[in-house]
C-alpha positions in Angstrom: 97.1 0.9 1.9 95.1 -2.2 1.2 92.2 -3.5 3.3 94.6 -5.8 5.2 98.2 -5.0 6.2 100.8 -6.7 8.3 101.5 -5.6 11.9 105.2 -5.2 12.7 104.5 -7.8 15.5 103.3 -10.3 12.9 99.5 -9.9 13.4 97.2 -9.0 10.5 95.7 -5.5 10.6 92.1 -5.1 9.4 90.0 -2.1 9.2 86.5 -2.8 10.6 84.0 -0.1 10.6 84.1 2.1 13.7 81.1 1.6 16.0 78.3 4.2 15.9 79.0 6.9 18.5 76.9 6.7 21.6 77.0 8.7 24.8 78.2 6.8 27.8 78.4 7.8 31.5 78.6 11.4 32.8 75.2 11.0 34.6 76.4 13.1 37.6 77.8 15.8 35.4 74.6 16.0 33.3 72.6 16.3 36.5 74.7 19.1 37.8 74.7 21.0 34.5 70.9 20.8 34.3 70.6 22.0 37.8 72.8 24.9 37.0 70.4 26.0 34.3 67.6 26.2 36.8 69.5 27.8 39.7 69.1 31.5 40.5 72.0 33.6 39.3 73.8 36.3 41.3 71.7 39.0 39.5 68.5 37.3 40.5 69.5 37.0 44.1 70.4 40.7 44.2 67.0 41.6 42.8 68.1 42.6 39.4 67.1 41.0 36.1 69.8 39.0 34.5 71.3 41.1 31.7 72.8 38.2 29.8 72.3 34.6 28.9 73.1 31.9 31.4 76.6 30.5 30.8 77.5 26.9 31.5 81.2 25.9 31.3 82.4 22.4 30.6 86.2 22.3 31.2 88.6 19.5 30.6 91.6 18.4 28.6 91.2 17.8 24.8 89.9 14.2 24.4 88.2 14.1 27.8 84.8 14.0 26.2 84.0 17.6 26.9 82.5 18.3 23.5 80.4 15.0 23.6 79.1 16.0 27.0 78.2 19.5 25.7 76.4 18.0 22.7 74.5 15.6 24.9 73.4 18.3 27.2 72.3 20.5 24.3 70.4 17.5 22.8 68.5 17.0 26.1 67.5 20.6 26.6 67.0 21.7 23.0 63.2 21.2 23.2 63.0 24.0 25.7 64.7 26.4 23.4 62.5 27.0 20.3 65.0 29.5 18.9 67.2 26.5 17.9 70.8 25.5 18.5 73.8 27.5 17.1 77.3 26.1 17.1 80.7 27.8 16.7 84.2 26.4 17.1 86.5 29.0 18.7 89.9 27.4 18.1 91.7 25.9 15.1 92.9 22.3 15.3 96.4 23.6 16.1 95.0 25.6 19.0 95.1 29.0 17.2 92.1 31.1 18.5 89.5 31.8 15.8 88.9 35.6 15.4 85.6 36.8 16.9 84.8 38.3 13.6 84.9 35.0 11.8 82.9 33.2 14.6 80.2 35.9 14.6 79.9 35.8 10.9 79.4 32.1 10.9 76.7 32.4 13.5 74.9 35.1 11.6 75.0 32.9 8.4 73.5 30.1 10.4 70.6 32.4 11.3 70.3 33.4 7.6 71.1 37.0 8.5 73.3 39.4 6.4 77.0 39.7 7.5 78.4 42.5 5.3 81.8 41.9 3.8 84.6 43.6 5.7 82.4 44.5 8.7 84.3 45.2 11.9 84.3 42.6 14.7 82.3 44.9 17.1 79.6 45.5 14.4 79.2 41.8 13.7 79.1 40.9 17.4 76.5 43.6 18.0 74.4 42.3 15.0 74.6 38.8 16.6 73.4 40.0 20.0 70.6 42.0 18.3 69.5 38.9 16.4 69.4 36.8 19.6 67.8 39.4 21.7 64.3 38.1 21.0 65.1 34.4 20.8 65.2 31.6 23.3 68.1 29.7 21.8 71.2 27.7 22.7 74.7 28.8 21.8 77.3 26.0 21.9 80.8 27.5 21.8 83.3 24.7 21.5 87.0 24.8 22.3 87.1 28.4 23.6 90.6 29.7 23.9 89.8 32.4 26.3 87.1 34.4 28.1 87.3 37.3 25.6 86.0 35.1 22.8 83.0 34.0 24.8 82.3 37.4 26.2 82.1 39.0 22.8 79.5 36.5 21.6 77.3 36.4 24.7 73.7 37.2 23.9 72.1 40.0 26.0 69.1 37.8 26.4 68.4 36.1 29.7 66.3 33.4 28.0 69.2 32.2 25.9 71.6 29.5 27.1 75.3 29.4 26.4 77.3 26.2 26.7 81.0 26.9 26.5 83.7 24.2 26.2 87.2 25.1 27.3 90.4 23.7 28.6 90.2 25.7 31.8 88.1 28.3 33.7 86.9 31.4 31.8 88.1 34.1 34.2 86.3 37.4 33.7 82.8 36.0 32.8 80.6 36.5 35.9 78.4 33.9 37.5 80.0 30.8 35.8 80.7 27.6 37.6 82.8 25.2 35.6 81.9 21.5 35.3 85.4 20.0 35.3 85.8 16.6 33.6 88.0 13.7 34.7 88.0 10.2 33.4 84.9 8.0 32.8 83.7 5.7 35.5 84.9 2.2 35.1 81.7 0.7 33.9 81.2 3.4 31.2 84.8 3.1 30.2 84.6 -0.7 29.8 81.4 -0.2 27.7 83.2 2.2 25.5 86.1 -0.2 25.0 83.6 -3.0 24.3 82.0 -1.0 21.5 85.3 -1.1 19.6 87.0 -4.4 20.7 83.9 -6.5 20.9 82.2 -8.1 23.9 84.0 -11.5 23.8 87.5 -10.4 24.6 86.2 -8.1 27.4 83.9 -10.7 28.8 86.5 -13.5 29.0 89.0 -11.2 30.8 87.1 -8.5 32.7 90.1 -7.8 35.0 92.3 -7.1 32.0 89.7 -4.7 30.7 89.6 -2.8 34.0 93.4 -2.8 34.0 93.4 -1.3 30.5 90.9 1.3 31.7 93.2 2.1 34.6 96.1 2.5 32.3 94.1 4.9 30.2 92.8 6.7 33.3 89.3 6.5 31.9 90.3 9.0 29.2 87.6 8.6 26.5 90.0 9.5 23.6 92.6 7.1 24.8 90.0 4.4 25.2 88.8 4.9 21.6 92.3 4.5 20.3 92.8 1.4 22.4 89.6 -0.1 21.2 90.5 0.7 17.6 93.9 -1.0 18.1 92.2 -4.1 19.4 89.5 -4.1 16.7 92.2 -4.1 14.1 93.9 -7.2 15.7 91.3 -9.9 16.4 94.0 -12.2 17.7 95.3 -9.8 20.3 94.0 -9.9 23.9 93.0 -7.0 26.1 95.7 -8.0 28.6 98.4 -7.7 25.9 97.5 -4.1 25.3 97.1 -3.4 29.0 100.6 -4.7 29.7 102.1 -2.6 26.9 100.6 0.5 28.3 101.6 -0.2 31.8 105.1 -0.9 30.6 105.2 2.4 28.7 103.9 4.2 31.8 106.6 2.7 34.0 109.4 3.4 31.4 108.3 7.0 31.2 109.9 7.3 27.8 107.8 10.3 26.8 108.7 12.6 29.7 106.8 14.0 32.6 104.2 15.6 30.4 103.1 12.2 28.9 99.3 11.5 29.1 97.3 8.4 28.7 96.3 9.7 25.2 99.8 10.3 24.1 100.9 6.8 25.3 98.1 5.0 23.5 98.6 7.2 20.4 102.3 6.5 20.3 101.7 2.8 20.5 99.1 2.9 17.7 101.2 5.1 15.5 104.4 2.9 15.9 102.5 -0.2 14.8 101.0 1.3 11.7 102.5 0.3 8.3 105.1 2.9 7.3 103.2 4.6 4.5 100.1 4.9 6.7 102.1 6.3 9.7 103.7 8.9 7.5 100.4 10.0 6.0 98.9 10.3 9.5 101.8 12.5 10.6 101.6 14.7 7.6 97.8 15.3 8.2 98.9 17.8 10.8 99.4 20.1 7.7 95.8 19.6 6.5 94.1 23.1 6.5 91.5 23.5 9.2 92.1 19.9 10.1 90.0 18.8 7.1 91.4 16.3 4.7 90.0 14.6 1.6 91.7 12.0 -0.6 93.3 14.7 -2.8 94.8 16.5 0.2 96.1 13.2 1.6 97.4 12.1 -1.9 99.3 15.3 -2.3 100.8 15.3 1.2 102.0 11.7 1.0 102.8 11.6 -2.7 100.6 8.6 -3.4 97.6 7.9 -5.6 94.2 9.3 -4.7 92.7 5.7 -4.4 95.5 4.6 -2.0 95.0 7.8 0.0 91.3 7.2 0.3 91.9 3.6 1.5 94.4 4.8 4.1 92.1 7.5 5.3 89.3 4.9 5.8 91.6 2.6 7.7 92.8 5.5 10.0 89.2 6.4 10.6 88.4 2.8 11.7 91.3 3.0 14.2 89.8 6.1 15.7 92.6 8.3 14.5 90.4 10.4 12.2 86.7 11.2 12.1 84.6 10.9 8.9 82.8 14.1 8.2 79.1 13.8 7.3 79.4 15.1 3.8 78.4 14.1 0.2 82.1 13.9 -0.6 84.7 11.9 1.3 86.1 14.2 3.9 87.9 13.5 7.1 88.6 15.6 10.2 91.8 15.4 12.3 90.7 15.5 15.9 92.0 18.5 17.7 93.2 16.4 20.6 95.6 14.5 18.2 96.9 17.6 16.3 99.7 18.5 18.7 100.8 14.9 18.9 100.9 14.6 15.1 102.8 17.8 14.8 105.4 16.8 17.3 105.9 13.4 15.5 106.1 15.1 12.1 108.7 17.6 13.4 110.7 14.8 15.0 110.6 12.3 12.2 110.4 14.4 9.0 113.0 16.9 7.9 111.9 20.5 7.6 112.5 20.4 3.8 110.2 17.4 3.5 107.4 19.1 5.5 107.8 22.1 3.3 107.7 20.0 0.1 104.5 18.2 1.4 102.9 21.5 2.1 103.8 22.8 -1.4 102.5 19.7 -3.1 99.2 20.1 -1.2 98.9 23.7 -2.2 99.8 22.9 -5.8 97.1 20.2 -5.9 94.6 22.7 -4.6 95.5 25.2 -7.3 95.0 22.6 -10.0 91.7 21.6 -8.6 90.5 25.2 -8.5 91.7 25.6 -12.1 89.6 22.6 -13.1 86.7 23.9 -11.0 86.6 27.1 -12.9 87.4 25.7 -16.3 84.4 23.4 -16.3 82.2 26.6 -16.5 84.1 27.9 -19.5 83.5 25.0 -22.0 82.5 27.5 -24.7 86.1 28.6 -24.9 88.4 26.4 -27.0 91.3 27.4 -24.8 89.5 26.4 -21.6 88.5 23.1 -23.2 92.0 22.4 -24.3 93.4 23.1 -20.8 90.7 21.0 -19.2 91.4 18.0 -21.4 95.1 18.3 -20.6 94.5 17.8 -16.9 94.8 14.3 -15.4 91.4 12.5 -15.1 91.6 12.5 -11.3 91.6 16.4 -11.3 88.6 16.8 -13.6 85.0 17.4 -12.6 82.3 15.6 -14.6 80.0 18.7 -14.8 79.6 22.3 -13.4 77.3 21.1 -10.7 79.9 18.6 -9.3 82.5 21.4 -9.3 80.1 23.8 -7.5 79.4 21.1 -4.9 83.1 20.5 -4.3 83.7 24.2 -3.9 80.9 24.6 -1.4 81.9 21.5 0.6 85.6 22.3 0.7 85.1 26.0 1.2 86.3 26.1 4.9 89.4 24.1 3.9 90.1 26.2 0.9 89.9 29.5 2.9 92.1 27.9 5.6 94.6 26.9 2.9 94.9 30.5 1.8 95.5 31.7 5.3 98.1 29.0 6.0 99.9 29.7 2.7 100.2 33.4 3.4 101.2 32.8 7.1 103.9 30.5 6.0 105.8 33.3 4.3 108.1 31.0 2.3 105.5 29.9 -0.3 104.3 33.3 -1.5 104.3 32.4 -5.2 102.1 29.4 -4.5 100.0 31.5 -2.2 99.4 34.1 -4.9 98.4 31.5 -7.5 96.1 29.9 -4.9 94.3 33.1 -4.1 94.0 34.0 -7.8 92.4 30.7 -8.6 90.1 30.7 -5.5 88.8 34.2 -6.5 88.1 33.1 -10.0 86.4 29.9 -8.9 84.2 31.7 -6.4 83.3 34.3 -9.1 82.4 31.6 -11.6 80.3 29.4 -9.3 79.0 31.7 -6.5 79.2 35.2 -7.9 81.0 38.2 -6.5 78.0 39.5 -4.6 77.2 36.2 -2.8 80.9 35.5 -2.1 81.7 39.0 -1.0 82.7 38.1 2.6 85.1 35.4 1.4 86.5 37.6 -1.3 87.1 40.4 1.2 89.2 38.0 3.3 91.2 36.7 0.3 91.9 40.2 -1.1 93.1 41.3 2.3 95.6 38.4 2.3 96.6 39.4 -1.3 97.3 42.9 0.0 99.4 41.4 2.9 101.6 39.4 0.4 101.9 42.3 -2.0 103.1 44.6 0.7 105.5 42.0 2.1 107.0 41.2 -1.3 106.9 44.8 -2.7 104.5 44.1 -5.6 102.8 47.4 -6.4 100.6 46.0 -9.2 99.1 43.3 -7.0 98.8 45.8 -4.2 96.8 48.1 -6.5 94.5 45.3 -7.6 93.9 44.2 -4.0 93.1 47.8 -2.9 90.7 48.3 -5.8 88.9 45.1 -5.0 88.7 45.9 -1.3 87.5 49.4 -2.1 84.8 48.0 -4.3 83.6 45.7 -1.5 83.7 48.5 1.0 81.6 50.7 -1.3 79.0 47.9 -1.9 78.5 47.7 1.9 78.1 51.5 2.4 81.6 52.2 3.8 82.2 54.9 1.2 84.8 56.8 3.1 86.8 53.7 3.7 86.5 52.8 0.0 87.7 56.3 -0.9 90.9 55.8 1.2 91.4 52.4 -0.5 91.0 53.9 -4.0 93.5 56.7 -3.3 96.1 54.1 -2.0 95.4 52.0 -5.1 96.1 55.1 -7.3 99.5 55.6 -5.6 100.3 51.9 -6.0 99.2 51.9 -9.7 101.4 54.9 -10.4 104.3 53.2 -8.7 103.8 50.1 -10.8 103.3 52.3 -14.0 100.1 50.3 -14.5 97.7 52.4 -16.7 94.8 50.0 -16.1 95.0 50.2 -12.3 95.6 54.0 -12.4 92.6 54.6 -14.6 90.4 52.4 -12.6 91.5 54.0 -9.4 90.8 57.5 -10.7 87.3 56.5 -11.8 86.7 54.8 -8.5 87.8 57.9 -6.6 85.3 59.9 -8.6 82.5 57.4 -8.0 83.2 57.5 -4.2 83.0 61.3 -4.3 79.7 61.1 -6.2 78.3 58.7 -3.6 79.3 61.2 -0.9 77.5 64.0 -2.8 80.6 65.9 -3.8 79.7 66.2 -7.5 82.4 68.7 -8.4 85.2 66.5 -7.2 83.5 63.5 -8.9 83.4 65.3 -12.2 87.1 66.3 -11.8 88.3 62.8 -11.1 86.2 61.3 -13.9 87.8 63.9 -16.1 91.3 62.8 -15.1 90.4 59.2 -15.9 88.9 60.3 -19.2 92.2 62.0 -20.2 94.0 58.7 -19.5 91.6 56.8 -21.8 91.7 59.4 -24.6 95.5 59.4 -24.5 95.4 55.6 -25.1 92.7 55.8 -27.8 90.2 53.7 -25.8 87.0 55.1 -27.4 84.4 52.9 -25.7 85.8 53.5 -22.3 86.1 57.2 -23.0 82.5 57.3 -24.0 81.5 55.6 -20.8 83.4 58.2 -18.8 81.8 61.1 -20.7 78.5 59.6 -19.5 79.8 59.5 -15.8 80.9 63.1 -16.1 77.5 64.1 -17.5 75.7 62.3 -14.6 77.8 64.2 -12.1 76.9 67.5 -13.8 73.3 66.5 -13.9 73.2 65.9 -10.1 74.9 69.3 -9.7 72.2 71.0 -11.8 74.6 72.0 -14.6 72.5 70.8 -17.4 74.4 72.5 -20.2 77.6 70.7 -19.2 75.7 67.5 -18.8 74.2 67.7 -22.3 77.6 68.5 -23.8 79.2 65.4 -22.2 76.3 63.1 -23.0 76.6 64.2 -26.7 80.3 63.4 -26.5 79.4 60.0 -25.1 76.9 59.4 -27.9 79.5 60.3 -30.5 81.9 57.8 -29.0 79.3 55.0 -28.8 78.4 55.6 -32.5 82.0 55.6 -33.5 82.6 52.3 -31.8 79.4 50.8 -33.3 77.6 50.2 -29.9 73.9 50.6 -30.9 72.5 49.7 -27.5 74.7 52.2 -25.6 73.8 54.9 -28.2 70.1 54.3 -27.4 70.8 54.6 -23.7 72.8 57.8 -24.2 70.0 59.4 -26.2 67.6 58.4 -23.5 69.8 60.2 -20.9 70.0 63.2 -23.2 66.2 63.3 -23.3 66.1 63.2 -19.5 68.5 66.1 -19.1 66.6 68.1 -21.7 63.4 67.6 -19.7 65.2 68.7 -16.5 66.4 71.8 -18.4 62.8 72.7 -19.3 62.9 71.8 -23.0 60.2 69.1 -23.3 59.8 69.3 -27.1 63.5 68.6 -27.6 63.2 65.8 -25.0 60.3 64.3 -27.0 62.2 64.3 -30.3 65.3 62.8 -28.6 63.1 60.1 -26.9 61.7 59.1 -30.3 65.2 58.9 -31.7 66.2 56.7 -28.7 63.3 54.4 -29.4 64.5 54.0 -33.0 68.1 53.2 -31.9 66.8 50.7 -29.3 64.8 49.0 -32.0 68.0 48.7 -34.1 69.7 47.2 -31.1 67.1 44.4 -31.0 67.0 44.7 -27.2 63.4 44.4 -26.1 64.1 45.4 -22.5 65.9 48.5 -23.5 63.3 49.4 -26.1 60.6 49.0 -23.4 62.5 51.2 -21.0 62.8 53.9 -23.6 59.1 53.6 -24.6 58.2 54.1 -20.9 60.3 57.3 -20.8 58.7 58.5 -24.0 55.3 57.8 -22.4 56.2 59.9 -19.3 57.3 62.8 -21.6 54.1 62.7 -23.5 52.1 62.7 -20.3 53.9 65.9 -19.2 53.3 67.4 -22.7 49.5 66.8 -22.3 49.1 63.9 -24.7 47.8 61.0 -22.4 46.4 59.0 -25.3 49.8 58.7 -27.1 51.4 58.0 -23.7 49.0 55.1 -23.1 49.9 53.6 -26.5 53.6 53.7 -25.8 53.1 52.4 -22.2 51.0 49.5 -23.5 53.6 48.7 -26.2 56.3 48.7 -23.4 54.3 46.3 -21.2 53.7 44.0 -24.2 57.4 43.9 -24.9 58.2 43.0 -21.3 55.6 40.3 -21.2 56.9 38.7 -24.4 60.5 38.9 -23.3 61.6 35.6 -21.7 63.3 35.9 -18.4 67.1 35.9 -18.7 68.9 32.9 -17.5 70.0 33.6 -13.9 71.6 30.3 -13.4 75.1 31.7 -13.8 76.2 33.8 -10.9 76.8 37.4 -11.5 80.4 38.6 -12.0 81.7 42.1 -11.4 82.9 43.5 -14.6 85.1 45.9 -12.7 86.7 43.3 -10.5 90.5 43.8 -10.7 92.2 40.5 -11.5 94.8 39.2 -9.1 97.9 39.0 -11.3 100.6 36.4 -10.9 103.9 35.8 -12.4 102.8 32.4 -13.9 101.5 32.4 -17.4 99.9 29.1 -16.7 97.3 30.9 -14.5 
């Protein structure tokens, strides 16, 4: 869409910038809400201390200005709450309630507090209440779908204030009086209209402006669309639009449930150029109601530049909101989402909607591939794949890719949820999840992105079970088990690993089976059951030996030795560490050989053989020197120093300790710019070789 287009009525459409948002009217409501903050609650009147935060409810239809009123109230009272303002949206644009777990996690992240991956809803809500217990803060809960959501997040702190926004009353929350919104007063409504249409047309025909306000019933969202329609048509008069709306009201073509917003929206939509109207309708498919030029381009099947121009024009008309973001990003207002969906279902064939959704997901997959590939430029294959992508899909550098991933993260996660919920696009959903996991691991790291990865792997498990894919089921269970183990839920992790073992055997996948056996052993070791740990490590070792995997077998010998060491069976531990050492030497891993010798020295010391431990430590130092690993050599030198101390040779111990400290001081810090990646992460496998 160009900067100017032709109206079907013959007028030129232009896209002037939308006026800066400013709060108008609602003086009475603000006064009542502020008075509600000060009034005594039922607990106070009965002589009891209020156990919870004061809750204010602003109720009204979407588009009534309820969120704007809540934001203005919070702005005016924020100075009295040094604990800050926290915001959470409790409904998706399509009206789907946001799970309490997700809302609580977002609020904890806003407080810079840990929210363990996979934590239960009750645990996260309890952590949030504990975090707010000592604070005087404001909690703004927008678009609450029901009382249960609000109740779960209420701070048990009388000094906190909760401002909830909802369509209707929140039955079940005590001592809440709703402030119910209707239309704006006439003066404020005319002022809002003037901000878009300009003062001249309103001044020369004030009665027409009041008539237009009456047709819109003072509904702020309807007035914004009406003002945008007038702003795009400098030659149109206010009376023209008022007559059209009154005529639409009298005709009643939209049924008994028609609202001022739906009438104005239908008028604006019907007079958009065809491509712009279609793009607007298809934006009901945008994940989380967030669209960028690539999303719009894929949905409409047009170029990225054309999509960007159309999005800007729709924003100027009040149909979209520009998101304050370093990258161009637009939000579909929740009040328009049901209207857009109804139009899309009425004017687009189901196959066309499915195709548009598939194009959008495919574009997201390609962008995630590019986002990850920019971090792998050392690989000729990655460079070749990156160069083969269209220029519009490439990122100029890793920093730009990381910024895109961070900014688009809510939309990307929503894309995954929508793709899995669709049920008809499971192949695309699997590719999308695979690429998202890889991109997060490359730019954020598996530890930092653990919460997001837990959700993605849970969705992978859903698809794998739905489609009967045992290999992917095993991979998802292994990854979920690893995340459970990292957050201290060892018994839950053990159950995941056992289920993964069953799925791996069903798929005849030796990698998943071996990983599951080893992970079961690790969980038992974490729980202190060293006998079972050694047994499961032994089963995994037998698998590795049968396939001739010498380095992996050596590592498992080491894990078995560690389990025997914890159990106090030092003879078995030494035997397995020597087997591990033989495997490392056979595979030529000098550094691992040095570590194995160091562990043998430790066990010899535990077994009461300090002279043997000293000789083994000296051999370990020599192997560490051959490995040219200063950090490893320093660690072995420190162990040798401790052994010498125990043997009564403090002078030699000081020499080795000084040498270790000198090595560490000379060693340059390792580059930590690249996020850590979990070497044991089980890859999400897809049927596409392209991925």
